[in-house]
N, CA, C and O atoms as a MOPAC input file, in Angstrom:
PM7 MOZYME 1SCF
protein

 N    206.29200 1   -33.98200 1    -2.45000 1
 C    206.15500 1   -34.68700 1    -3.70600 1
 C    205.18400 1   -33.95600 1    -4.63700 1
 O    205.02200 1   -34.32900 1    -5.79900 1
 N    204.55600 1   -32.93100 1    -4.12000 1
 C    203.63800 1   -32.09400 1    -4.89400 1
 C    202.49300 1   -32.89900 1    -5.51300 1
 O    202.08500 1   -32.67200 1    -6.65200 1
 N    201.99800 1   -33.83700 1    -4.72500 1
 C    200.85700 1   -34.61700 1    -5.18200 1
 C    199.66400 1   -34.32000 1    -4.29300 1
 O    199.80800 1   -33.92500 1    -3.13500 1
 N    198.48700 1   -34.51900 1    -4.85900 1
 C    197.26200 1   -34.30800 1    -4.09800 1
 C    197.16700 1   -35.37600 1    -3.00900 1
 O    197.36000 1   -36.56600 1    -3.26100 1
 N    196.86900 1   -34.92300 1    -1.80400 1
 C    196.77500 1   -35.85000 1    -0.68200 1
 C    195.32300 1   -36.26700 1    -0.51500 1
 O    194.42600 1   -35.43700 1    -0.36800 1
 N    195.11700 1   -37.58400 1    -0.54000 1
 C    193.78200 1   -38.11300 1    -0.28900 1
 C    193.86700 1   -39.08500 1     0.89200 1
 O    194.94500 1   -39.29500 1     1.44700 1
 N    192.75000 1   -39.66700 1     1.26700 1
 C    192.69500 1   -40.54100 1     2.43500 1
 C    193.60100 1   -41.75800 1     2.25400 1
 O    194.28600 1   -42.15600 1     3.19600 1
 N    193.61700 1   -42.35700 1     1.06000 1
 C    194.45300 1   -43.54000 1     0.81400 1
 C    195.93400 1   -43.21700 1     0.95100 1
 O    196.68500 1   -43.97600 1     1.56400 1
 N    196.34900 1   -42.10500 1     0.38700 1
 C    197.75600 1   -41.70000 1     0.46300 1
 C    198.15600 1   -41.42800 1     1.91000 1
 O    199.22300 1   -41.85500 1     2.35100 1
 N    197.32000 1   -40.73200 1     2.63500 1
 C    197.60500 1   -40.43900 1     4.04400 1
 C    197.70700 1   -41.71800 1     4.86000 1
 O    198.59800 1   -41.85800 1     5.69800 1
 N    196.79400 1   -42.65100 1     4.61400 1
 C    196.82500 1   -43.93200 1     5.32800 1
 C    198.09200 1   -44.70900 1     5.04500 1
 O    198.67100 1   -45.31400 1     5.94700 1
 N    198.52300 1   -44.69600 1     3.80000 1
 C    199.74500 1   -45.39800 1     3.43000 1
 C    200.96500 1   -44.79000 1     4.12600 1
 O    201.83100 1   -45.51300 1     4.61800 1
 N    201.02500 1   -43.47100 1     4.16300 1
 C    202.13100 1   -42.78700 1     4.82700 1
 C    202.13900 1   -43.11700 1     6.31800 1
 O    203.19500 1   -43.38100 1     6.89300 1
 N    200.98300 1   -43.10300 1     6.93000 1
 C    200.89600 1   -43.39200 1     8.36800 1
 C    201.32200 1   -44.82900 1     8.65100 1
 O    202.03800 1   -45.07600 1     9.62100 1
 N    200.89300 1   -45.78400 1     7.81800 1
 C    201.28600 1   -47.17900 1     8.00900 1
 C    202.80100 1   -47.34800 1     7.89100 1
 O    203.38400 1   -48.18600 1     8.57900 1
 N    203.43300 1   -46.56900 1     7.03700 1
 C    204.88800 1   -46.64600 1     6.88100 1
 C    205.61900 1   -46.07500 1     8.08700 1
 O    206.67800 1   -46.57100 1     8.47000 1
 N    205.05600 1   -45.03800 1     8.68000 1
 C    205.72700 1   -44.35100 1     9.78100 1
 C    205.44000 1   -45.02200 1    11.12000 1
 O    206.35800 1   -45.22600 1    11.91300 1
 N    204.19900 1   -45.36400 1    11.38100 1
 C    203.79100 1   -45.90800 1    12.66600 1
 C    203.38600 1   -47.36400 1    12.48700 1
 O    202.43000 1   -47.65300 1    11.76700 1
 N    204.10600 1   -48.29800 1    13.13600 1
 C    203.69800 1   -49.68700 1    13.02700 1
 C    202.33300 1   -49.89400 1    13.68600 1
 O    202.11800 1   -49.48700 1    14.82800 1
 N    201.44700 1   -50.50900 1    12.98100 1
 C    200.09800 1   -50.73700 1    13.49300 1
 C    200.02500 1   -51.93300 1    14.40900 1
 O    201.03700 1   -52.55400 1    14.73200 1
 N    198.80800 1   -52.24800 1    14.82400 1
 C    198.62900 1   -53.39100 1    15.70500 1
 C    198.99400 1   -54.67000 1    14.98000 1
 O    199.40200 1   -55.64600 1    15.60900 1
 N    198.85100 1   -54.67400 1    13.67100 1
 C    199.12000 1   -55.87100 1    12.89700 1
 C    200.57200 1   -56.01900 1    12.50500 1
 O    200.91000 1   -56.89900 1    11.71300 1
 N    201.44300 1   -55.17300 1    13.04400 1
 C    202.85300 1   -55.25700 1    12.68800 1
 C    203.43600 1   -56.59200 1    13.15600 1
 O    203.15200 1   -57.05600 1    14.26000 1
 N    204.24300 1   -57.18700 1    12.30800 1
 C    204.86100 1   -58.47200 1    12.62600 1
 C    206.04600 1   -58.22100 1    13.54400 1
 O    206.88400 1   -57.36200 1    13.27200 1
 N    206.10900 1   -58.97000 1    14.62100 1
 C    207.21300 1   -58.85300 1    15.57500 1
 C    208.09900 1   -60.08800 1    15.47500 1
 O    207.67700 1   -61.11300 1    14.93900 1
 N    209.31500 1   -59.99900 1    15.98200 1
 C    210.17800 1   -61.18400 1    15.99200 1
 C    209.54800 1   -62.35300 1    16.75700 1
 O    209.77800 1   -63.51700 1    16.42900 1
 N    208.75500 1   -62.02700 1    17.77300 1
 C    208.09000 1   -63.08200 1    18.54400 1
 C    207.07500 1   -63.82300 1    17.67900 1
 O    206.95400 1   -65.04500 1    17.76700 1
 N    206.33800 1   -63.07700 1    16.83500 1
 C    205.40400 1   -63.72500 1    15.91300 1
 C    206.15200 1   -64.69200 1    15.00400 1
 O    205.72800 1   -65.83000 1    14.80200 1
 N    207.26100 1   -64.22400 1    14.46500 1
 C    208.03800 1   -65.04600 1    13.53700 1
 C    208.60100 1   -66.26100 1    14.25800 1
 O    208.55500 1   -67.37400 1    13.73500 1
 N    209.12700 1   -66.05200 1    15.44700 1
 C    209.69000 1   -67.16200 1    16.21700 1
 C    208.62300 1   -68.21800 1    16.50600 1
 O    208.86500 1   -69.41000 1    16.31600 1
 N    207.45100 1   -67.78900 1    16.96100 1
 C    206.37700 1   -68.73800 1    17.25200 1
 C    205.96100 1   -69.49700 1    16.00200 1
 O    205.76800 1   -70.71200 1    16.05100 1
 N    205.82100 1   -68.80300 1    14.89400 1
 C    205.40700 1   -69.42100 1    13.64700 1
 C    206.43500 1   -70.44500 1    13.16900 1
 O    206.07600 1   -71.56700 1    12.81300 1
 N    207.70300 1   -70.06300 1    13.16200 1
 C    208.76900 1   -70.95800 1    12.70300 1
 C    208.86900 1   -72.18400 1    13.61200 1
 O    208.99900 1   -73.30800 1    13.12800 1
 N    208.81000 1   -71.96700 1    14.91300 1
 C    208.91300 1   -73.08900 1    15.85500 1
 C    207.74300 1   -74.05800 1    15.71400 1
 O    207.92600 1   -75.27500 1    15.75900 1
 N    206.54000 1   -73.51000 1    15.54300 1
 C    205.38000 1   -74.39200 1    15.34300 1
 C    205.49600 1   -75.14700 1    14.02600 1
 O    205.22300 1   -76.34600 1    13.97400 1
 N    205.89500 1   -74.46200 1    12.97000 1
 C    205.97300 1   -75.07600 1    11.64200 1
 C    207.01700 1   -76.19900 1    11.60400 1
 O    206.75300 1   -77.28000 1    11.07700 1
 N    208.19200 1   -75.93700 1    12.15900 1
 C    209.26600 1   -76.93400 1    12.11900 1
 C    209.27100 1   -77.84300 1    13.34300 1
 O    210.12800 1   -78.71900 1    13.46400 1
 N    208.31800 1   -77.63900 1    14.25200 1
 C    208.17600 1   -78.44800 1    15.46100 1
 C    209.47900 1   -78.49000 1    16.27300 1
 O    209.98200 1   -79.55400 1    16.63400 1
 N    210.00200 1   -77.28400 1    16.54400 1
 C    211.20200 1   -77.16900 1    17.37800 1
 C    210.90900 1   -76.24500 1    18.54300 1
 O    210.01900 1   -75.39800 1    18.47500 1
 N    211.65800 1   -76.41900 1    19.59400 1
 C    211.53600 1   -75.58000 1    20.77200 1
 C    212.18000 1   -74.21700 1    20.48400 1
 O    213.20000 1   -74.16400 1    19.79600 1
 N    211.61600 1   -73.12800 1    20.98600 1
 C    212.21800 1   -71.81300 1    20.75800 1
 C    213.68000 1   -71.72600 1    21.21300 1
 O    214.45900 1   -70.96000 1    20.64700 1
 N    214.04500 1   -72.49200 1    22.21200 1
 C    215.43500 1   -72.48100 1    22.69100 1
 C    216.39600 1   -73.01000 1    21.63200 1
 O    217.57800 1   -72.66700 1    21.64100 1
 N    215.90100 1   -73.84100 1    20.72400 1
 C    216.73200 1   -74.40200 1    19.65800 1
 C    217.24500 1   -73.29600 1    18.74300 1
 O    218.36600 1   -73.37300 1    18.24000 1
 N    216.42200 1   -72.26100 1    18.52500 1
 C    216.85200 1   -71.16700 1    17.66100 1
 C    218.05000 1   -70.43700 1    18.25400 1
 O    218.88500 1   -69.91400 1    17.51700 1
 N    218.13800 1   -70.39900 1    19.56600 1
 C    219.23100 1   -69.70300 1    20.23200 1
 C    220.39600 1   -70.62600 1    20.57600 1
 O    221.44600 1   -70.16800 1    21.02500 1
 N    220.20600 1   -71.92200 1    20.36500 1
 C    221.25700 1   -72.87700 1    20.73100 1
 C    222.46400 1   -72.75400 1    19.81900 1
 O    222.39200 1   -72.13800 1    18.75600 1
 N    223.54900 1   -73.33300 1    20.23100 1
 C    224.78700 1   -73.32300 1    19.44600 1
 C    224.82700 1   -74.50000 1    18.45700 1
 O    225.80000 1   -74.65700 1    17.72000 1
 N    223.79300 1   -75.30900 1    18.44200 1
 C    223.75600 1   -76.48800 1    17.57400 1
 C    223.90000 1   -76.11300 1    16.10700 1
 O    223.29000 1   -75.15600 1    15.63100 1
 N    224.72200 1   -76.89100 1    15.39400 1
 C    224.90200 1   -76.66700 1    13.96600 1
 C    224.25400 1   -77.78500 1    13.15200 1
 O    224.45300 1   -77.87100 1    11.94000 1
 N    223.48500 1   -78.63000 1    13.81300 1
 C    222.76800 1   -79.68300 1    13.09600 1
 C    221.76500 1   -79.04000 1    12.15800 1
 O    221.18800 1   -77.99900 1    12.47100 1
 N    221.55700 1   -79.66500 1    11.00300 1
 C    220.66400 1   -79.09400 1     9.99900 1
 C    219.24200 1   -78.92200 1    10.54500 1
 O    218.56600 1   -77.94300 1    10.22700 1
 N    218.79400 1   -79.87400 1    11.36500 1
 C    217.42600 1   -79.77900 1    11.89400 1
 C    217.26100 1   -78.57700 1    12.82000 1
 O    216.13700 1   -78.16200 1    13.10400 1
 N    218.37300 1   -78.01500 1    13.29300 1
 C    218.32200 1   -76.81900 1    14.13300 1
 C    218.70600 1   -75.56300 1    13.36400 1
 O    218.10700 1   -74.50600 1    13.55900 1
 N    219.69500 1   -75.67300 1    12.49800 1
 C    220.18700 1   -74.48500 1    11.79900 1
 C    219.24700 1   -74.02100 1    10.69100 1
 O    219.14700 1   -72.82300 1    10.42500 1
 N    218.55900 1   -74.95700 1    10.04600 1
 C    217.65200 1   -74.55900 1     8.96500 1
 C    216.49100 1   -73.69700 1     9.47800 1
 O    216.24500 1   -72.63000 1     8.91500 1
 N    215.76700 1   -74.12200 1    10.52800 1
 C    214.71200 1   -73.24400 1    11.06500 1
 C    215.26500 1   -71.89600 1    11.53200 1
 O    214.60500 1   -70.86800 1    11.38700 1
 N    216.47700 1   -71.90400 1    12.09300 1
 C    217.10900 1   -70.66100 1    12.52800 1
 C    217.34400 1   -69.73400 1    11.32900 1
 O    217.10600 1   -68.52900 1    11.41000 1
 N    217.80900 1   -70.30400 1    10.22900 1
 C    218.05500 1   -69.50600 1     9.02000 1
 C    216.76000 1   -68.95500 1     8.44400 1
 O    216.72500 1   -67.82100 1     7.96900 1
 N    215.70200 1   -69.74600 1     8.48200 1
 C    214.39900 1   -69.27500 1     7.99700 1
 C    213.90900 1   -68.13800 1     8.88500 1
 O    213.38000 1   -67.14400 1     8.38800 1
 N    214.08200 1   -68.28100 1    10.18800 1
 C    213.71400 1   -67.21800 1    11.13000 1
 C    214.45600 1   -65.92600 1    10.78500 1
 O    213.86000 1   -64.84900 1    10.74600 1
 N    215.75400 1   -66.04500 1    10.53800 1
 C    216.57500 1   -64.87700 1    10.19800 1
 C    216.06000 1   -64.23000 1     8.91800 1
 O    215.88600 1   -63.01200 1     8.86000 1
 N    215.81800 1   -65.03600 1     7.90200 1
 C    215.35100 1   -64.51800 1     6.62200 1
 C    214.02300 1   -63.77200 1     6.79300 1
 O    213.85300 1   -62.66700 1     6.27800 1
 N    213.09400 1   -64.38200 1     7.51600 1
 C    211.78200 1   -63.75900 1     7.70700 1
 C    211.88100 1   -62.48200 1     8.54800 1
 O    211.16600 1   -61.51300 1     8.28900 1
 N    212.75300 1   -62.47700 1     9.54300 1
 C    212.95300 1   -61.25300 1    10.34400 1
 C    213.48300 1   -60.12900 1     9.46600 1
 O    213.06300 1   -58.98000 1     9.60300 1
 N    214.39100 1   -60.45100 1     8.57800 1
 C    214.94600 1   -59.42100 1     7.70000 1
 C    213.89800 1   -58.90600 1     6.72600 1
 O    213.93700 1   -57.74000 1     6.33200 1
 N    212.95300 1   -59.77300 1     6.33300 1
 C    211.93200 1   -59.38100 1     5.37300 1
 C    210.77500 1   -58.61800 1     6.01200 1
 O    210.25200 1   -57.67700 1     5.41400 1
 N    210.37100 1   -59.01300 1     7.22000 1
 C    209.12600 1   -58.50400 1     7.79400 1
 C    209.27100 1   -57.60700 1     9.01800 1
 O    208.27500 1   -57.09400 1     9.52900 1
 N    210.49400 1   -57.41100 1     9.49300 1
 C    210.67200 1   -56.49700 1    10.61800 1
 C    211.70800 1   -55.45300 1    10.22400 1
 O    212.41000 1   -55.61100 1     9.22500 1
 N    211.79600 1   -54.43100 1    10.98300 1
 C    212.78700 1   -53.39900 1    10.72500 1
 C    214.08400 1   -53.65200 1    11.47400 1
 O    214.91700 1   -52.75600 1    11.60600 1
 N    214.25200 1   -54.87400 1    11.96400 1
 C    215.43200 1   -55.19500 1    12.76500 1
 C    216.69200 1   -55.21700 1    11.89900 1
 O    216.67000 1   -55.64500 1    10.74500 1
 N    217.78200 1   -54.74600 1    12.48900 1
 C    219.07100 1   -54.83100 1    11.80600 1
 C    219.64700 1   -56.22900 1    12.01800 1
 O    219.17100 1   -56.99100 1    12.85800 1
 N    220.66500 1   -56.54400 1    11.25000 1
 C    221.33100 1   -57.84800 1    11.39900 1
 C    221.90400 1   -57.98500 1    12.81000 1
 O    221.90100 1   -59.07100 1    13.38800 1
 N    222.38700 1   -56.88600 1    13.34700 1
 C    222.93400 1   -56.91100 1    14.70200 1
 C    221.85500 1   -57.23500 1    15.73800 1
 O    222.09000 1   -58.01700 1    16.65900 1
 N    220.67600 1   -56.63400 1    15.58500 1
 C    219.57000 1   -56.89200 1    16.52200 1
 C    219.08700 1   -58.33000 1    16.42200 1
 O    218.81400 1   -58.97000 1    17.43800 1
 N    218.98200 1   -58.83700 1    15.20200 1
 C    218.57400 1   -60.24000 1    15.02300 1
 C    219.62500 1   -61.14300 1    15.65300 1
 O    219.29800 1   -62.12800 1    16.31400 1
 N    220.88800 1   -60.79700 1    15.44100 1
 C    221.98300 1   -61.57600 1    16.01900 1
 C    221.92800 1   -61.63300 1    17.53200 1
 O    222.15600 1   -62.68300 1    18.13200 1
 N    221.62400 1   -60.50200 1    18.14400 1
 C    221.50300 1   -60.48000 1    19.60900 1
 C    220.37400 1   -61.38600 1    20.08800 1
 O    220.49000 1   -62.03300 1    21.12900 1
 N    219.28700 1   -61.42800 1    19.32800 1
 C    218.15800 1   -62.27000 1    19.74300 1
 C    218.49100 1   -63.75700 1    19.63900 1
 O    217.84000 1   -64.58800 1    20.27300 1
 N    219.51200 1   -64.09500 1    18.83600 1
 C    219.90000 1   -65.49900 1    18.64700 1
 C    221.28100 1   -65.83300 1    19.21200 1
 O    221.78000 1   -66.94200 1    19.02500 1
 N    221.89100 1   -64.87600 1    19.89900 1
 C    223.24400 1   -65.05800 1    20.42000 1
 C    224.24300 1   -65.34700 1    19.30400 1
 O    225.09300 1   -66.22900 1    19.42800 1
 N    224.12900 1   -64.59400 1    18.21800 1
 C    225.01800 1   -64.71700 1    17.06500 1
 C    225.53200 1   -63.32800 1    16.69700 1
 O    224.98100 1   -62.32000 1    17.14000 1
 N    226.59600 1   -63.27700 1    15.87900 1
 C    227.06300 1   -61.97500 1    15.41600 1
 C    226.38800 1   -61.62200 1    14.09800 1
 O    225.76900 1   -62.47700 1    13.46500 1
 N    226.50500 1   -60.37500 1    13.69000 1
 C    225.76400 1   -59.90800 1    12.52400 1
 C    226.19700 1   -60.59600 1    11.23100 1
 O    225.37900 1   -60.77200 1    10.32900 1
 N    227.46800 1   -60.98600 1    11.12600 1
 C    227.90900 1   -61.64700 1     9.89800 1
 C    227.27500 1   -63.03200 1     9.75900 1
 O    226.99900 1   -63.47700 1     8.64500 1
 N    227.04500 1   -63.70400 1    10.86600 1
 C    226.35800 1   -64.99300 1    10.83300 1
 C    224.92400 1   -64.80400 1    10.35400 1
 O    224.40400 1   -65.63000 1     9.60400 1
 N    224.29300 1   -63.73800 1    10.77800 1
 C    222.92500 1   -63.43300 1    10.37300 1
 C    222.86900 1   -63.15200 1     8.87800 1
 O    221.98100 1   -63.64600 1     8.18200 1
 N    223.80700 1   -62.36800 1     8.38800 1
 C    223.84500 1   -62.07200 1     6.95200 1
 C    224.04400 1   -63.34100 1     6.13900 1
 O    223.40800 1   -63.52400 1     5.10200 1
 N    224.92100 1   -64.21300 1     6.60500 1
 C    225.17700 1   -65.46400 1     5.89500 1
 C    223.92700 1   -66.34800 1     5.89600 1
 O    223.57500 1   -66.92000 1     4.86500 1
 N    223.26100 1   -66.46100 1     7.03400 1
 C    222.04900 1   -67.29200 1     7.12300 1
 C    220.97900 1   -66.79100 1     6.16000 1
 O    220.30300 1   -67.58700 1     5.50800 1
 N    220.82800 1   -65.49100 1     6.07100 1
 C    219.85500 1   -64.89800 1     5.16100 1
 C    220.22600 1   -65.18100 1     3.70800 1
 O    219.36200 1   -65.49700 1     2.89000 1
 N    221.50600 1   -65.06700 1     3.39500 1
 C    221.97400 1   -65.35000 1     2.03300 1
 C    221.75500 1   -66.80400 1     1.65500 1
 O    221.40800 1   -67.10100 1     0.51200 1
 N    221.95300 1   -67.70700 1     2.59600 1
 C    221.74600 1   -69.13700 1     2.33900 1
 C    220.29900 1   -69.38200 1     1.93400 1
 O    220.03900 1   -70.09200 1     0.96200 1
 N    219.36100 1   -68.80300 1     2.66800 1
 C    217.94400 1   -68.99200 1     2.34600 1
 C    217.62100 1   -68.34100 1     1.00700 1
 O    216.90100 1   -68.92900 1     0.20000 1
 N    218.13500 1   -67.14900 1     0.75600 1
 C    217.88800 1   -66.49200 1    -0.52800 1
 C    218.37300 1   -67.35700 1    -1.68600 1
 O    217.70400 1   -67.45600 1    -2.71400 1
 N    219.52500 1   -67.97600 1    -1.52100 1
 C    220.06700 1   -68.85300 1    -2.56400 1
 C    219.19500 1   -70.09700 1    -2.73200 1
 O    218.88200 1   -70.50000 1    -3.85300 1
 N    218.80500 1   -70.70300 1    -1.60400 1
 C    217.98500 1   -71.91200 1    -1.66700 1
 C    216.61000 1   -71.62600 1    -2.27000 1
 O    216.02200 1   -72.49900 1    -2.90800 1
 N    216.09800 1   -70.41900 1    -2.07300 1
 C    214.79900 1   -70.05900 1    -2.65900 1
 C    214.84100 1   -70.17200 1    -4.17700 1
 O    213.84300 1   -70.51800 1    -4.80900 1
 N    215.99600 1   -69.87800 1    -4.75600 1
 C    216.14500 1   -69.90700 1    -6.21300 1
 C    216.29100 1   -71.31600 1    -6.76900 1
 O    215.90000 1   -71.57500 1    -7.90700 1
 N    216.85400 1   -72.23400 1    -5.97400 1
 C    217.16700 1   -73.55300 1    -6.52600 1
 C    216.35600 1   -74.71000 1    -5.93200 1
 O    216.30800 1   -75.78900 1    -6.52200 1
 N    215.72900 1   -74.50400 1    -4.78900 1
 C    215.02400 1   -75.58900 1    -4.10300 1
 C    213.54100 1   -75.24500 1    -3.95900 1
 O    213.16300 1   -74.34600 1    -3.20800 1
 N    212.72200 1   -75.97900 1    -4.69300 1
 C    211.28400 1   -75.71300 1    -4.69100 1
 C    210.65700 1   -75.94600 1    -3.31500 1
 O    209.72800 1   -75.23800 1    -2.92700 1
 N    211.15900 1   -76.92900 1    -2.58400 1
 C    210.61900 1   -77.21900 1    -1.24300 1
 C    210.84300 1   -76.02600 1    -0.30700 1
 O    209.93900 1   -75.62200 1     0.42500 1
 N    212.04700 1   -75.47400 1    -0.34000 1
 C    212.36400 1   -74.30900 1     0.49900 1
 C    211.48600 1   -73.13100 1     0.08900 1
 O    210.94600 1   -72.41800 1     0.93400 1
 N    211.35400 1   -72.94100 1    -1.21600 1
 C    210.52900 1   -71.83700 1    -1.70800 1
 C    209.08900 1   -71.97800 1    -1.22600 1
 O    208.48300 1   -70.99600 1    -0.79700 1
 N    208.53900 1   -73.18400 1    -1.29200 1
 C    207.16200 1   -73.41200 1    -0.83500 1
 C    207.02100 1   -73.16700 1     0.66000 1
 O    206.03900 1   -72.57200 1     1.10600 1
 N    208.00000 1   -73.62400 1     1.43500 1
 C    207.95200 1   -73.41900 1     2.88500 1
 C    207.98600 1   -71.93900 1     3.23300 1
 O    207.18000 1   -71.46000 1     4.03000 1
 N    208.92400 1   -71.22100 1     2.63100 1
 C    209.07100 1   -69.79400 1     2.94000 1
 C    207.85000 1   -69.01300 1     2.46300 1
 O    207.40100 1   -68.09100 1     3.14500 1
 N    207.31100 1   -69.37100 1     1.30700 1
 C    206.10400 1   -68.68900 1     0.82500 1
 C    204.92300 1   -68.94400 1     1.75200 1
 O    204.13400 1   -68.03700 1     2.01700 1
 N    204.79800 1   -70.17400 1     2.24500 1
 C    203.71800 1   -70.50300 1     3.17700 1
 C    203.84300 1   -69.67500 1     4.45400 1
 O    202.86800 1   -69.08000 1     4.91300 1
 N    205.05000 1   -69.64100 1     5.02400 1
 C    205.27600 1   -68.87300 1     6.24800 1
 C    205.08600 1   -67.37700 1     6.00300 1
 O    204.54900 1   -66.66900 1     6.85400 1
 N    205.52200 1   -66.90400 1     4.85100 1
 C    205.34100 1   -65.49300 1     4.50800 1
 C    203.86800 1   -65.13000 1     4.43000 1
 O    203.45700 1   -64.06300 1     4.88700 1
 N    203.07800 1   -66.02000 1     3.85100 1
 C    201.65200 1   -65.76700 1     3.75000 1
 C    201.00100 1   -65.69000 1     5.12200 1
 O    200.12400 1   -64.85900 1     5.35700 1
 N    201.43500 1   -66.56200 1     6.02900 1
 C    200.91600 1   -66.52900 1     7.40300 1
 C    201.26000 1   -65.20100 1     8.07400 1
 O    200.44300 1   -64.64200 1     8.80700 1
 N    202.47100 1   -64.69600 1     7.82300 1
 C    202.86600 1   -63.41300 1     8.40300 1
 C    202.08200 1   -62.25700 1     7.77800 1
 O    201.71400 1   -61.31000 1     8.47300 1
 N    201.83000 1   -62.33000 1     6.49200 1
 C    201.03100 1   -61.28300 1     5.83100 1
 C    199.61000 1   -61.27300 1     6.37900 1
 O    198.99600 1   -60.21500 1     6.51500 1
 N    199.09200 1   -62.46200 1     6.69300 1
 C    197.74300 1   -62.53800 1     7.27900 1
 C    197.72600 1   -61.87600 1     8.65800 1
 O    196.72200 1   -61.28300 1     9.05300 1
 N    198.83100 1   -61.97800 1     9.38200 1
 C    198.93000 1   -61.32300 1    10.69800 1
 C    198.91100 1   -59.81200 1    10.58100 1
 O    198.37900 1   -59.12200 1    11.45100 1
 N    199.49400 1   -59.29500 1     9.50000 1
 C    199.58200 1   -57.85000 1     9.31100 1
 C    198.21300 1   -57.22000 1     9.09000 1
 O    198.01700 1   -56.04400 1     9.39600 1
 N    197.28500 1   -57.97300 1     8.57200 1
 C    195.96100 1   -57.42600 1     8.23000 1
 C    195.13700 1   -57.12600 1     9.44600 1
 O    194.00300 1   -56.66200 1     9.32400 1

């Protein structure tokens, strides 16, 4: 890039290449979502289509896509779903973020908790 390299630039490059101790893992997200929505972790992997089960699952998917380097296929394997289901769940949350203030507040709260973990 032909730019002068300083300590800040080097640190930023290293953080991008090597996940640090504060890197968010799917387990962090799963624990956070389950505690927040007061559901058992097995519910995220269940075949239940009830809203009380599918909504936390969709939030988990959205947060995994935002904060981990996991592909839709990898997230799907962790939930016993296929990648198209994962993409749809993420799209549902993205849409709800635009129109539902409650969803936006919930996701922002959970996102902030994950950002605090990264530090």
